[in-house]
C-alpha positions in Angstrom: 41.4 -61.8 -33.1 40.3 -61.5 -29.4 42.5 -62.7 -26.6 42.6 -62.4 -22.8 45.7 -61.5 -20.9 46.5 -60.9 -17.2 48.4 -57.8 -16.3 48.9 -55.9 -13.0 46.2 -53.5 -12.1 48.5 -50.6 -12.1 49.7 -51.3 -15.6 46.2 -51.7 -16.7 45.2 -48.3 -15.2 48.3 -46.7 -16.8 47.5 -48.0 -20.3 43.8 -47.2 -20.0 44.8 -43.6 -19.0 47.4 -43.4 -21.8 44.9 -44.7 -24.5 42.3 -42.0 -23.3 44.8 -39.4 -23.5 46.0 -40.5 -26.9 42.3 -40.7 -28.1 42.7 -44.4 -29.0 41.0 -47.5 -28.0 42.5 -49.7 -25.5 42.7 -52.6 -28.2 44.6 -50.2 -30.5 46.9 -49.3 -27.7 47.8 -52.9 -26.8 48.0 -53.8 -30.5 50.4 -51.0 -31.3 52.5 -51.7 -28.1 52.8 -55.3 -29.0 53.6 -54.4 -32.6 56.4 -52.2 -31.5 57.9 -54.8 -29.1 57.8 -57.4 -31.9 59.6 -55.1 -34.3 62.2 -54.2 -31.9 63.0 -57.8 -31.2 63.1 -58.5 -34.9 65.5 -55.7 -35.5 67.7 -57.3 -32.6 67.5 -60.6 -34.4 68.8 -59.0 -37.8 71.6 -57.2 -35.8 72.7 -60.5 -34.1 72.8 -62.3 -37.4 74.7 -59.4 -39.1 77.1 -59.6 -36.2 77.7 -63.2 -36.5 78.3 -62.9 -40.3 80.8 -60.2 -39.8 82.3 -61.6 -36.5 85.5 -62.8 -38.2 85.9 -59.6 -40.3 88.3 -57.0 -39.1 86.8 -53.5 -38.6 90.2 -51.8 -38.9 90.5 -49.1 -41.6 93.4 -49.0 -44.2 95.9 -46.6 -43.0 95.4 -44.3 -46.3 91.6 -44.3 -45.5 92.1 -43.5 -41.8 94.5 -40.5 -42.7 91.9 -39.2 -45.3 89.1 -39.3 -42.7 91.4 -37.4 -40.3 92.1 -34.6 -42.9 88.5 -34.2 -43.7 87.4 -34.1 -40.0 90.3 -31.7 -39.3 89.0 -29.2 -42.1 85.3 -29.6 -41.1 83.5 -26.8 -39.2 81.9 -28.1 -36.1 
């Protein structure tokens, strides 16, 4: 689909130079950038939903699990 957008001249020039440096068309650069931006916000939406689902759940570990983790970490080589 074709579309027209308005962006500042400096951003256009930077994007044009980047597309040239990466050996891709301007259209491909813009499509890739928008796809990445959309994916980032979809991930944030999923994180927000998970946070709301688990908001009333305790994140505290049982004492025996905590002690087991401490023993394992203490014995691990760093």
